[in-house]
C-alpha positions as CSV (number, residue, x, y, z in Angstrom):
1,M,115.3,108.2,127.6
2,E,111.9,108.6,125.8
3,V,111.7,106.3,122.7
4,R,108.6,105.8,120.6
5,A,107.8,104.1,117.3
6,A,108.1,106.7,114.5
7,H,106.7,104.5,111.8
8,T,106.6,101.1,110.2
9,R,108.4,100.8,106.9
10,L,107.7,98.0,104.3
11,Y,110.3,97.1,101.8
12,V,108.4,96.3,98.5
13,S,109.5,95.4,95.1
14,D,106.8,97.5,93.2
15,I,106.5,100.8,94.9
16,A,104.0,102.2,92.4
17,T,101.4,99.2,92.7
18,C,101.8,99.2,96.6
19,T,101.2,103.0,96.7
20,E,98.1,102.5,94.7
21,F,97.0,99.7,96.9
22,Y,97.3,101.7,100.3
23,R,96.1,105.0,98.9
24,D,93.3,103.8,96.6
25,V,92.0,100.5,98.1
26,L,92.7,100.9,101.8
27,K,92.3,104.8,101.7
28,F,95.3,105.6,103.7
29,N,96.1,109.3,103.8
30,P,99.2,109.9,101.6
31,V,101.8,112.2,103.3
32,I,104.6,111.8,100.8
33,I,104.6,110.2,97.4
34,Q,108.0,110.0,95.6
35,I,107.6,106.9,93.3
36,E,110.7,108.0,91.2
37,K,112.7,108.0,94.5
38,G,111.2,104.7,95.7
39,Y,109.4,106.2,98.7
40,A,105.8,106.7,99.9
41,E,104.6,107.5,103.4
42,F,101.0,107.3,104.6
43,E,99.3,108.4,107.9
44,I,96.6,106.0,109.5
45,G,95.4,107.9,112.7
46,Q,98.3,108.3,114.9
47,M,100.4,105.8,112.8
48,R,102.7,106.2,109.9
49,L,103.5,103.6,107.3
50,S,106.2,104.1,104.8
51,L,107.0,102.1,101.6
52,F,110.7,101.8,100.6
53,R,112.0,100.0,97.5
54,Q,113.4,96.7,98.5
55,Q,116.1,96.7,96.0
56,E,117.5,100.0,97.5
57,M,117.5,98.4,101.1
58,A,119.4,95.5,99.7
59,E,122.0,97.8,98.2
60,I,122.4,99.7,101.5
61,L,122.7,96.4,103.4
62,R,125.1,94.9,100.6
63,T,122.8,91.9,100.1
64,T,122.1,92.4,96.5
65,D,123.9,89.1,95.8
66,Q,121.3,87.2,97.5
67,P,117.8,86.3,96.3
68,A,114.9,88.6,97.2
69,T,113.5,85.6,99.2
70,A,116.6,85.0,101.3
71,E,116.4,85.5,105.0
72,C,119.0,88.3,105.1
73,Q,116.6,90.5,102.8
74,D,114.6,92.5,105.2
75,K,110.8,92.8,104.6
76,F,110.0,95.6,107.1
77,G,111.6,97.9,109.5
78,L,110.5,99.7,112.7
79,I,111.7,103.2,112.7
80,L,112.2,104.6,116.2
81,A,112.3,108.2,117.5
82,V,114.2,109.4,120.5
83,I,112.7,112.3,122.1
84,D,115.3,115.0,123.3
85,I,118.4,113.0,122.5
86,D,120.6,116.0,123.6
87,S,119.4,115.6,127.2
88,Y,119.9,111.9,127.2
89,L,123.4,112.3,126.0
90,S,124.4,114.9,128.5
């Protein structure tokens, strides 16, 4: 099975400000910018970096009753891709 890192995802509280920082200050190449949906994705050479609204991840993981600084609140994620999953499963 061939697995590779698809992209790194940062969970952020202020998607608009973070998007401006990576796009305007660090000059990362924007691929997707959907501030209203809480998502942005950048390309840096062969790497992808995405920003995802932290509150939405807390809702998905059902940890909204915990403070944003609690250990159970994820700060980042490594998104993996499996190449040709069908051949792996057969």
